[in-house]
C-alpha positions in Angstrom: 126.3 141.6 114.3 128.6 140.6 111.0 128.7 137.5 109.6 124.7 137.0 111.0 124.2 134.9 107.5 127.6 132.8 108.0 126.5 131.9 111.8 122.7 131.5 110.9 123.7 128.9 108.4 126.8 127.1 110.7 124.5 127.0 113.5 121.1 125.5 110.9 123.5 123.0 109.3 125.7 121.7 112.9 121.9 121.5 114.5 120.7 119.4 111.8 123.4 117.2 111.9 122.9 116.8 115.8 119.1 116.2 114.7 120.3 113.5 111.6 122.4 111.7 115.1 119.4 111.9 117.1 117.4 109.7 114.7 120.0 107.4 113.4 120.9 106.7 117.3 118.4 107.3 119.7 115.3 107.1 117.4 116.3 104.0 116.6 117.1 103.0 119.7 113.3 104.0 120.6 111.9 101.7 117.8 114.0 99.0 118.2 111.8 97.1 120.6 109.1 97.2 117.6 110.6 95.5 115.2 112.7 93.3 117.8 109.1 91.9 118.5 108.2 92.0 114.9 105.6 93.5 115.6 106.7 96.4 112.6 109.1 96.0 109.9 112.0 98.0 109.6 110.0 100.1 106.7 106.9 100.4 108.9 108.7 101.6 111.9 110.3 104.3 110.1 106.8 105.7 108.2 105.5 105.2 112.2 108.6 107.1 113.6 108.0 109.7 111.0 104.9 110.7 111.9 105.0 110.7 115.5 108.4 111.8 116.0 108.0 115.0 113.4 104.4 115.8 115.7 105.8 115.6 119.1 109.1 117.5 118.0 107.1 120.0 116.9 104.0 120.6 119.2 105.2 119.1 122.5 109.3 119.9 121.7 109.3 123.2 123.7 109.2 123.2 127.2 112.1 120.8 127.4 114.2 122.9 124.6 114.1 125.8 127.1 115.5 124.0 130.0 118.8 123.1 127.9 119.2 126.0 126.7 119.4 128.3 130.2 119.2 125.0 132.6 122.6 124.4 132.2 125.0 127.5 131.6 124.5 130.6 133.1 123.2 133.7 130.9 124.4 136.5 133.2 128.1 135.3 132.9 128.2 135.3 129.0 126.2 138.8 129.4 129.3 140.6 127.9 130.9 138.0 125.7 127.6 136.7 123.6 130.8 135.5 121.1 132.0 132.9 123.2 128.2 131.3 123.6 128.1 131.3 120.0 131.3 129.4 119.4 130.4 127.2 122.4 127.2 125.7 121.1 128.1 125.4 117.4 131.6 123.6 119.4 128.5 121.4 121.4 126.9 120.5 118.2 129.2 119.8 116.2 130.9 117.2 119.2 128.1 115.5 120.0 126.8 115.4 116.4 130.2 113.6 115.1 130.5 111.2 118.7 126.5 110.3 117.8 127.8 109.7 114.2 130.8 107.4 115.3 128.6 105.6 117.4 126.0 104.7 115.7 128.3 103.6 112.6 129.5 101.3 115.3 125.7 99.8 116.2 125.9 102.1 120.1 122.7 102.9 121.8 124.3 105.5 123.6 122.1 108.8 124.5 122.3 111.7 122.6 121.5 113.7 125.9 124.8 112.8 127.8 126.7 113.5 124.1 125.4 117.5 124.3 125.1 118.1 128.0 128.8 116.8 128.2 129.1 119.0 125.1 127.8 122.5 126.7 129.7 121.2 130.1 133.4 121.2 128.4 133.0 124.2 126.3 131.9 126.1 129.4 134.3 125.0 132.2 136.9 125.3 130.0 136.2 127.8 128.0 134.4 130.6 130.3 135.1 128.6 133.1 134.2 126.7 135.7 131.6 129.3 137.3 129.8 129.2 134.1 127.9 126.2 134.6 125.1 125.4 137.2 126.7 122.6 138.1 122.8 122.5 140.8 120.8 122.0 137.2 123.6 119.4 136.4 123.1 117.4 139.1 119.2 117.0 139.3 119.9 116.0 135.3 122.2 113.2 136.0 119.7 112.3 139.0 117.1 112.5 136.1 119.3 109.9 134.2 119.0 107.9 137.4 115.6 107.9 138.3 113.5 107.7 134.7 115.3 104.1 133.9 114.1 102.8 137.6 110.7 104.2 137.2 110.4 103.1 133.5 111.5 99.7 135.1 109.2 99.8 137.6 106.1 100.4 135.3 106.8 97.9 132.4 107.7 95.7 135.6 103.6 95.8 136.9 102.5 96.1 133.6 103.8 93.1 131.8 103.4 91.3 135.1 99.8 92.1 135.2 99.6 90.7 131.2 101.2 87.8 132.6 98.4 87.0 135.5 95.2 88.4 133.4 96.1 86.7 130.3 99.7 84.7 129.6 99.4 82.8 132.4 95.6 81.4 132.3 93.4 78.8 130.8 91.5 81.1 127.4 94.7 84.0 127.3 93.3 84.9 123.7 89.9 85.1 125.3 91.3 87.4 128.0 94.1 89.0 125.2 90.8 90.8 123.4 89.0 91.4 126.9 91.9 93.2 128.7 93.0 95.0 125.3 91.2 97.6 125.6 92.0 98.8 128.8 95.6 98.6 127.5 94.6 100.5 124.4 92.9 103.2 126.4 96.1 104.2 128.6 98.0 104.5 125.6 96.0 106.8 124.0 95.3 108.9 127.5 99.0 109.3 127.7 99.9 110.6 123.7 96.6 113.0 124.3 97.7 114.2 127.8 101.1 115.4 126.8 99.6 116.8 123.5 96.8 119.1 125.5 99.4 119.6 128.5 102.6 121.1 126.4 102.1 121.3 122.9 99.2 123.0 122.5 100.1 126.5 123.8 102.6 126.5 120.1 99.4 127.2 117.7 98.0 129.4 119.9 94.7 127.0 121.5 94.3 127.4 125.1 92.6 125.3 127.5 92.0 123.7 131.6 93.8 121.6 133.3 89.8 120.1 133.4 89.0 120.7 130.1 91.9 118.9 128.9 91.6 115.4 131.1 88.4 115.8 129.5 90.0 116.3 126.2 92.3 113.2 126.9 89.7 110.5 128.3 87.7 111.4 124.9 90.8 110.4 123.0 91.6 107.5 125.0 88.1 106.1 124.2 88.5 106.7 120.6 91.7 105.1 120.9 90.2 102.1 122.5 87.5 101.4 120.1 89.7 101.7 117.3 92.0 99.0 119.3 88.8 97.2 119.8 87.8 97.5 116.3 91.0 96.2 114.7 91.4 93.2 117.5 88.0 91.5 117.4 89.1 91.4 113.5 92.1 88.6 114.4 90.7 84.9 114.0 92.5 81.9 116.0 94.8 80.6 113.8 95.5 77.1 115.5 98.1 75.9 113.1 100.5 79.1 114.6 99.8 77.8 118.5 101.3 74.3 117.9 104.6 75.9 117.5 104.0 78.9 120.1 101.4 78.1 123.0 100.6 82.5 123.0 100.9 82.9 118.6 97.6 83.7 118.9 97.8 86.3 121.8 101.1 88.0 120.4 98.7 89.3 117.1 96.4 91.2 120.1 99.7 93.0 121.0 101.1 93.3 117.8 98.1 96.0 117.6 98.6 97.6 120.7 102.5 97.5 119.9 101.7 99.6 116.8 99.9 102.5 119.4 102.6 102.2 121.8 105.2 102.5 119.3 103.7 105.7 118.3 103.5 106.8 121.6 107.3 106.1 122.2 107.8 107.8 119.0 105.8 111.2 119.8 107.1 111.0 123.5 110.7 111.2 122.2 109.9 113.8 119.9 108.9 115.8 122.0 111.7 115.2 124.4 114.8 114.7 122.6 114.2 117.0 119.9 115.6 119.8 122.2 119.0 118.5 122.3 119.7 119.4 118.7 117.2 122.3 118.4 118.6 124.3 122.4 121.8 125.2 121.2 120.2 126.1 118.0 117.6 128.5 119.5 120.4 130.0 121.8 122.5 131.4 118.7 119.1 132.5 116.7 118.4 134.8 120.2 121.8 136.1 120.1 122.3 136.9 116.5 118.4 138.4 116.7 119.2 140.5 119.5 122.2 142.0 117.9 124.6 140.5 120.0 122.5 140.5 123.1 122.8 137.4 125.8 118.9 137.0 126.3 117.6 134.4 128.9 113.9 133.8 127.5 113.0 134.1 123.7 110.1 132.4 122.1 111.4 129.3 120.3 111.2 129.9 116.5 108.8 127.1 114.8 111.3 126.5 112.0 113.9 125.6 114.7 111.4 123.0 115.8 110.7 121.5 112.2 114.2 121.9 111.2 114.9 119.7 114.6 111.8 117.0 113.8 113.0 116.9 109.7 116.7 115.8 111.0 115.7 112.9 113.0 113.7 111.4 110.5 115.9 111.0 107.8 118.6 110.4 111.1 116.3 107.2 111.4 115.7 106.7 107.7 119.0 107.2 106.3 121.2 105.2 109.1 118.4 103.9 112.5 119.0 100.4 111.1 122.1 99.8 112.8 121.0 100.1 116.1 118.0 98.6 115.4 119.7 95.4 114.2 121.2 95.9 117.6 118.8 96.6 120.1 116.3 94.9 119.1 117.1 91.4 120.7 120.4 92.2 122.5 118.7 92.7 125.8 116.5 90.2 126.5 114.1 88.4 123.6 110.8 90.6 123.1 107.2 89.6 122.0 104.9 92.2 121.3 103.6 91.4 124.5 106.9 92.6 126.3 107.6 95.1 123.7 104.3 96.8 124.5 104.6 97.0 128.4 107.9 98.0 127.9 106.9 101.0 125.7 104.0 102.5 127.2 106.1 102.3 130.4 108.8 104.4 128.6 106.4 106.8 126.1 104.6 107.5 130.1 108.3 108.4 132.0 109.3 110.1 129.0 106.0 112.3 128.9 106.3 113.3 132.6 109.0 114.3 132.2 108.6 116.0 129.3 106.6 118.2 131.4 108.4 118.8 134.5 111.2 119.9 131.4 113.9 117.1 132.8 116.1 116.5 130.0 116.2 113.0 130.3 117.6 109.8 128.5 115.3 108.3 126.4 117.6 105.6 125.5 118.3 104.8 129.2 114.5 105.1 130.2 113.6 102.5 127.1 116.6 100.5 128.5 115.1 100.9 132.2 111.8 99.5 130.6 112.8 96.8 128.8 115.4 95.4 132.0 111.9 95.9 134.1 110.2 92.9 131.3 113.6 91.0 131.7 113.2 91.1 135.5 109.4 90.0 135.1 110.5 87.0 133.7 113.5 86.4 136.0 117.0 87.1 135.7 118.1 84.3 133.2 115.9 86.1 130.7 118.6 89.0 130.6 121.7 89.0 128.8 124.5 90.4 131.6 127.1 91.0 129.5 125.0 92.8 126.6 123.6 95.3 129.1 126.8 95.9 130.9 128.3 96.9 127.5 125.5 99.3 126.8 126.4 100.9 130.8 130.0 101.4 129.3 128.9 103.5 126.3 126.7 105.2 128.2 130.1 106.1 130.7 131.7 107.2 127.5 129.6 108.9 126.1 129.6 111.9 128.3 133.5 112.5 128.7 133.5 112.0 124.5 131.0 114.6 124.2 132.9 116.9 126.7 136.8 116.6 124.7 135.1 117.3 121.1 133.3 120.1 122.1 136.8 121.3 124.2 138.2 120.9 120.3 136.2 122.3 118.2 135.7 125.5 120.8 139.4 126.9 120.7 139.1 125.7 116.8 136.6 128.3 116.3 137.5 130.6 118.8 140.9 131.1 116.9 139.2 131.4 113.9 137.0 134.3 115.1 134.3 134.8 112.9 132.3 136.2 115.1 132.7 139.9 115.3 129.6 141.5 118.0 129.3 145.4 116.6 
């Protein structure tokens, strides 16, 4: 294949740009609950997200990546036209990356999954033909965008209701917070461990049975529970703080738990949304390595996952503060206990979807979880105008990605730098 190095340089650059956009928008969105509840400062959020986003992207990012790569466009229709696949994936990455840059600049918490899926559909439908798109898969993806926010909202509603009943609405909230916090900490640790064992360790060659995975996850959950218990027990009651806010000391307990759930959310996000950036990269790399053949299955190169992980971290560190500033307190007022319920529910939902290979929107999942917390406090606790504007930005994202991808697709095709020999 001629110009193979040029193609690899372009797809690597555009893939990194897309990953940067995910970090600037989607990761900032995910960490906004932690910063908005004041459980973490922006600097602390960047450090926590950097560690766990990269770990999730590298260890558990492969399963979802395969769905994005070969689940939307029918590879059989591209068998004789690998150049169109290359042009299309380059166009999709550049289009989605530019849209995320625009949205992040304006502080809009949009869906990176919407961006890349819309871009891929746009180039495939117009550049190749309507038959190139597996519309059944698209329907499944759209349904997941509806189901997952509802699931996350239901989980967060139930989790926060349990916190209200067991802790907040009792005569001794601080003592009960110390009493029941190990249960919530265990759940967070268990979720993190399960996704790592089921979907992550295949990349490092360690194979375990289902029973062994659950046993190890139980042990990890217990270890994290004990760690959380240690830090929670070190919290001293500040009577002066409770004069201004009755639950000030209780929220200190949940501040510790919030760090754990923020880590879980970052890991879950890295495992799921890295696919949006590295999926198209993997498709192009597969064509180049095979000498021009469009192959249906290929081993995900580790460097591609590393590329996505590093890009996500840099996006959050350099530009993420814009979306964090808007998402942290726009939907509803957050405290560590509310943020904990939302993050644990969202992380659990994203982890489940990652295990099934569903390219869900982390943005919509998290918003659904925050809405669930708001509903638990009553409809008056929700900012309906902000919710309406967020929903509108989601609607705009899909066609924006498609239109930009169509423009770039025909531009690349007109230049004609791909030649299969």
